[in-house]
C-alpha positions in Angstrom: 14.1 -7.6 111.7 16.5 -8.1 108.9 19.2 -10.8 108.9 22.7 -9.7 110.0 24.8 -8.4 107.1 27.7 -10.6 106.1 31.3 -9.5 106.9 32.1 -9.2 103.2 29.3 -6.7 102.7 30.4 -4.7 105.7 34.0 -4.5 104.4 32.8 -3.5 100.9 30.7 -0.6 102.4 33.6 0.5 104.6 36.0 0.6 101.6 33.5 2.8 99.7 33.3 5.2 102.6 37.2 5.4 102.7 37.4 6.0 99.0 34.9 8.8 99.2 36.8 10.7 101.9 38.5 13.8 100.5 41.2 15.2 102.8 41.2 18.7 101.2 37.5 19.1 101.9 36.9 17.1 105.0 40.1 17.4 107.1 40.4 20.1 109.8 42.6 23.0 108.8 44.9 24.4 111.5 45.4 28.1 111.3 46.5 31.1 113.2 46.4 34.9 113.1 49.3 37.3 112.3 50.0 39.3 115.5 53.2 41.0 114.3 54.4 41.7 110.8 58.0 42.9 110.1 60.5 43.1 107.2 60.9 39.5 106.1 59.2 37.9 109.1 55.9 37.6 111.0 54.6 36.2 114.3 51.5 34.0 114.2 49.4 33.2 117.3 47.2 30.1 117.5 49.6 27.5 116.2 51.3 26.6 119.5 51.8 22.8 119.7 51.0 22.2 116.1 53.8 23.8 114.1 57.2 22.2 113.5 60.4 23.8 112.1 60.3 24.0 108.3 56.5 23.7 108.2 55.0 26.1 105.6 52.1 28.5 106.1 49.6 29.4 103.4 47.3 32.4 103.0 43.6 32.0 103.8 42.4 33.9 100.7 44.7 32.6 97.9 46.2 29.4 99.5 49.6 30.6 98.2 52.7 29.9 100.2 53.3 32.8 102.6 55.9 31.8 105.2 58.1 29.1 106.8 58.2 28.3 110.5 61.5 29.2 112.2 60.6 29.1 115.9 57.6 27.8 117.9 57.1 29.2 121.4 54.2 29.2 123.9 53.5 32.7 122.8 53.2 31.9 119.1 55.2 31.0 116.0 57.9 33.0 114.3 58.0 32.5 110.5 60.1 33.9 107.7 58.1 35.3 104.7 58.5 34.1 101.1 57.1 37.5 100.0 55.0 40.3 101.5 51.9 40.8 99.4 49.6 43.8 100.2 46.9 41.4 101.4 49.1 40.2 104.3 48.7 42.4 107.4 48.2 42.0 111.1 45.0 40.0 111.6 45.4 38.0 108.4 44.9 34.2 108.9 47.6 31.7 107.9 47.0 28.0 107.7 49.5 25.2 108.5 50.9 23.0 105.7 53.7 20.4 105.9 57.3 21.0 104.9 57.9 22.1 101.3 58.5 19.3 98.8 59.1 19.2 95.1 58.1 16.5 92.6 60.9 16.4 90.0 60.8 14.2 86.9 62.8 13.8 83.7 60.5 16.5 82.2 62.3 19.1 84.4 65.5 18.7 82.4 65.8 21.6 79.9 63.7 23.8 82.1 64.2 26.9 84.4 62.3 27.0 87.7 62.1 29.2 90.7 63.0 28.4 94.3 59.6 26.8 94.8 59.8 24.6 91.8 57.5 26.6 89.6 58.5 27.2 85.9 59.7 30.7 84.9 60.7 30.0 81.3 57.3 30.7 79.7 57.0 27.1 78.6 54.2 24.7 79.3 53.5 23.6 82.9 56.1 21.3 84.5 55.1 17.6 84.7 54.6 16.4 88.2 56.7 13.4 89.4 55.2 10.5 91.3 57.5 10.8 94.3 58.0 13.9 96.4 61.4 15.2 97.5 61.7 17.2 100.7 63.8 20.3 100.1 65.2 19.8 103.6 66.0 16.1 103.4 68.9 14.6 105.3 72.1 13.3 103.6 72.7 9.6 103.1 74.2 7.8 106.1 78.0 8.1 106.1 78.7 4.3 106.2 76.1 3.6 103.5 77.9 5.8 100.9 80.0 4.3 98.2 83.8 5.1 98.2 84.7 7.7 95.5 86.9 6.2 92.9 85.8 7.0 89.3 87.7 9.8 87.6 85.7 12.4 85.6 86.9 14.8 82.9 85.6 18.3 83.1 87.2 19.4 79.8 88.9 22.4 81.5 92.6 21.7 81.0 93.9 23.5 84.2 91.4 21.6 86.4 91.9 18.2 84.8 95.7 18.7 85.1 96.1 20.1 88.6 92.9 19.7 90.5 91.3 16.5 89.0 87.9 15.4 90.0 86.1 12.1 90.7 82.4 11.3 90.5 80.8 12.2 93.8 83.4 14.8 94.8 82.6 18.2 96.2 84.7 21.0 94.9 84.7 24.7 95.9 85.6 27.6 93.5 86.8 30.5 95.6 86.9 33.9 93.7 86.5 37.6 94.1 84.3 39.6 91.7 85.2 40.0 88.1 87.8 37.2 87.7 85.8 34.9 85.4 83.9 32.7 87.9 80.7 32.6 86.0 82.5 31.8 82.8 84.3 28.9 84.4 81.1 27.6 85.9 79.5 27.7 82.4 82.5 25.7 81.0 82.0 23.1 83.7 78.3 22.9 83.0 79.0 21.8 79.5 80.8 18.6 80.6 79.4 15.6 78.8 80.5 13.2 81.6 77.2 13.4 83.5 73.6 12.2 82.9 72.1 15.4 84.3 73.2 18.8 85.3 71.4 20.9 88.0 72.4 24.5 88.4 71.3 26.6 91.4 71.7 30.4 90.8 71.3 31.8 94.3 70.7 35.5 94.7 72.0 36.1 91.1 71.7 39.4 89.3 68.6 39.2 87.1 70.6 40.3 84.1 73.1 37.5 84.4 70.6 34.6 84.6 70.0 34.4 80.9 73.6 35.1 80.2 74.7 32.1 82.2 72.2 29.9 80.4 73.3 31.2 77.0 76.9 30.1 77.9 75.8 26.5 77.8 75.5 25.0 74.3 72.0 24.2 73.3 72.9 20.5 72.9 73.7 20.4 76.7 70.7 22.4 77.9 68.3 19.4 77.3 70.0 17.6 80.2 70.2 20.7 82.5 67.7 22.1 85.0 68.3 25.6 86.3 66.9 26.7 89.7 66.8 30.5 90.0 66.4 33.1 92.8 67.4 36.6 92.0 68.9 39.1 94.3 65.7 41.1 94.7 63.8 38.1 96.1 63.4 37.5 99.8 66.1 35.9 101.9 63.8 32.8 102.4 63.6 32.3 98.6 67.3 32.8 98.2 68.0 30.2 100.9 65.4 27.9 99.4 66.9 28.0 95.9 70.0 26.2 97.0 68.0 23.6 98.9 65.6 23.1 96.0 68.5 22.6 93.5 69.9 20.0 95.9 66.6 18.2 96.2 66.2 18.0 92.4 69.8 16.6 92.2 68.9 14.1 94.8 65.9 12.9 92.8 68.1 12.1 89.8 70.7 10.6 92.0 68.1 8.2 93.5 67.2 7.1 90.0 70.8 5.9 89.6 72.1 8.8 87.4 75.4 10.6 87.6 74.5 14.2 88.5 76.6 17.4 88.3 75.3 20.0 90.7 76.5 23.6 90.4 75.5 26.2 93.1 76.4 29.8 92.5 77.0 30.9 95.1 77.2 29.4 98.6 78.2 32.8 100.0 74.8 34.3 99.0 73.1 31.2 100.5 75.0 32.0 103.8 74.0 35.6 103.6 70.4 34.7 103.2 70.7 32.3 106.2 72.2 35.2 108.2 69.4 37.6 107.3 66.8 35.0 108.4 68.7 34.1 111.6 69.1 37.7 112.7 65.4 38.4 112.1 64.7 35.4 114.4 66.7 37.1 117.1 70.0 35.2 116.9 73.1 37.1 117.9 76.0 37.5 115.4 79.1 35.8 116.7 81.7 35.6 113.8 82.0 38.7 111.6 78.2 39.2 111.7 77.3 35.6 111.2 75.0 33.9 113.7 75.9 30.3 114.9 73.1 28.7 112.9 74.7 29.7 109.6 77.6 27.4 110.3 75.1 24.6 111.0 73.1 25.2 107.8 76.3 25.1 105.6 77.3 21.5 106.3 73.6 20.4 106.3 73.4 21.5 102.7 76.9 20.5 101.5 76.9 17.1 103.0 73.8 16.2 101.0 76.0 16.1 97.9 78.6 13.4 97.2 78.5 9.7 96.5 75.2 7.9 96.9 74.4 4.5 98.4 74.9 1.2 96.7 71.7 1.4 94.5 71.9 5.1 93.7 74.0 7.4 91.6 76.3 10.2 92.7 76.1 14.0 93.0 79.3 15.7 91.9 79.0 19.2 93.3 80.8 22.4 92.5 80.1 25.3 94.9 81.2 28.8 94.2 82.3 31.0 97.1 82.6 34.8 96.7 85.6 36.2 98.5 84.9 39.6 100.1 87.9 41.9 99.5 90.0 38.9 98.3 90.2 37.7 101.9 90.3 33.9 101.6 90.1 33.5 105.4 86.6 35.0 105.9 84.3 32.8 108.0 82.2 31.4 105.1 85.2 30.6 102.9 87.0 29.0 105.8 84.0 26.9 106.7 83.3 25.7 103.2 87.0 24.9 102.6 86.9 22.6 105.6 83.8 20.7 104.3 84.5 20.2 100.5 87.0 17.7 99.0 89.1 20.3 97.2 89.3 24.0 96.3 90.1 26.0 93.2 91.3 29.6 93.8 90.7 32.2 91.1 93.2 35.1 91.5 92.8 38.7 90.4 96.5 38.9 89.6 96.3 35.9 87.3 93.3 37.5 85.5 95.3 40.8 85.1 97.9 38.8 83.2 95.3 37.8 80.7 95.3 34.1 81.7 91.9 32.4 81.8 90.6 30.6 83.6 92.4 32.6 86.2 93.4 29.7 88.4 96.1 30.1 91.0 97.7 26.7 90.5 99.9 26.6 93.7 96.9 27.5 95.9 94.4 25.1 94.3 94.2 21.5 95.6 92.1 18.4 95.0 92.0 16.0 97.9 91.2 13.1 95.6 94.1 13.5 93.2 95.4 10.1 94.2 92.1 8.6 93.1 91.7 10.5 89.9 95.2 10.1 88.4 97.5 7.2 87.6 100.9 7.3 89.3 102.6 8.5 86.1 100.1 11.3 85.5 100.3 12.3 89.2 104.1 12.6 88.9 103.8 14.7 85.7 101.2 17.0 87.4 103.4 17.4 90.5 106.5 18.2 88.4 104.6 21.0 86.6 103.1 22.3 89.9 106.6 22.5 91.3 107.9 24.4 88.3 105.0 26.8 88.5 105.7 27.4 92.2 109.4 28.2 91.5 108.4 30.5 88.6 106.0 32.5 90.7 108.4 32.6 93.7 111.1 34.2 91.5 108.8 36.7 89.8 110.1 39.7 91.9 113.7 38.5 91.5 113.3 38.3 87.7 111.6 41.7 87.5 114.5 43.3 89.3 117.0 41.7 86.9 118.5 39.4 89.5 117.9 36.2 87.7 121.0 34.6 86.2 120.8 31.5 83.9 122.8 28.3 84.6 122.9 29.0 88.4 119.8 27.0 89.4 118.8 24.2 87.0 115.3 23.9 88.4 114.7 27.6 88.1 116.1 27.5 84.5 113.5 24.8 83.7 110.7 26.8 85.2 111.6 30.0 83.3 111.7 28.0 80.1 108.6 25.9 80.5 106.1 27.7 82.7 105.3 30.6 80.2 104.6 28.0 77.5 102.5 26.0 80.0 100.4 29.1 80.8 99.8 29.7 77.1 98.8 26.1 76.5 96.4 26.2 79.5 94.5 29.3 78.3 90.9 28.4 77.5 87.8 30.5 77.1 84.1 29.8 77.3 83.9 29.6 73.5 86.5 26.9 73.3 85.4 23.3 73.1 86.3 21.0 76.0 89.6 19.2 76.1 89.3 15.4 75.8 92.7 14.7 77.4 94.5 17.6 79.1 97.6 15.5 79.9 98.2 14.4 76.3 97.5 17.9 74.9 99.8 19.7 77.3 102.6 17.1 77.1 102.6 17.2 73.3 102.6 21.0 73.3 105.6 21.2 75.7 107.4 18.5 73.7 107.1 20.6 70.5 108.1 23.8 72.2 110.7 22.5 74.7 112.0 19.1 73.4 113.9 18.3 76.6 111.1 19.1 78.9 109.8 15.5 79.4 
């Protein structure tokens, strides 16, 4: 009989056994069989009690992502499909994987990726970060966030003057089709006030993806990551694109960077959520939108904003498509109640040849008191008042009913506002304005000496 082995020898042998364990080869795989296959969804039996919401399912043959769990019932699992390859049919086996996560790193800046975080720019493979970021992560605790206080210049004169922004603010751009929304977003993406810019193009036309990227000067693309899902992709990928873009922004925020996040558009994200929810059996309750859509919106939007004490901030700009120029549709109304300000692009302003086509009286920043000094705030309010009077009197002036020297305030508006509109004109080819207040004030002083 041999002598008892020492404790040190036993621990060493146990450590070698643990190091030799390979989860991919040795762990038990949990799978199920597709019992029903529909347009954009499938039912899988055999996963009851094992699958959670947001878990992903992979194909048996290729190990490619196939679906994401939406519901788990005693009868089986309902999942939304990322895509529907010919190999997927009733009887195919799907295996359970955890929630989708991405592994961003600084090497992602300057790149274009799809909703799953895979490169689509024909460049070398993306570097893999050391830390994962769940695409469905929760926002920071409300009381742990810093207070927003640092102003930031966008370089767009009309925004810096009338709807100024702070780092960590969330702003909505509400626009119909064909009023210059994409051009304005491209102008905002060129701002040099941020360490990194993350752009999420959700359900975008394939033709416009490259056009949007080309709007950004090459010098700024090195600090920009673009996450793309085109309109022909599945609803799940379109929904995932917004969440992936947010997860990438959160990664750089957690590193202490100041991040600009642009998502175009939140409306297409909501439409993708609606398509998935209806496929899961939810009834529509508000103009065709199921209740879960109005839960998904704040879950996404609240992830942006100021970070905690040891993190950076996510300054977010969300575009909202206005159907039929109705600014009270359910999605626009819901987003407007969540964000910290809204910019309205108006078709009538665009028809007058004024770009960006911002409706100044209808556009508001809730953090103006933080972004502007009292003197600049008074100057902005004075110009806003004159613009309001000028637009109110438009019909009167067109009918010839305006008479000078009757209303001094209206006289000032008629003299100043057209010159102000001309000074605010800015195209995507123009360089950003370093100080909108100084430039506009000097322009008005030259043209109307008694305007100050």
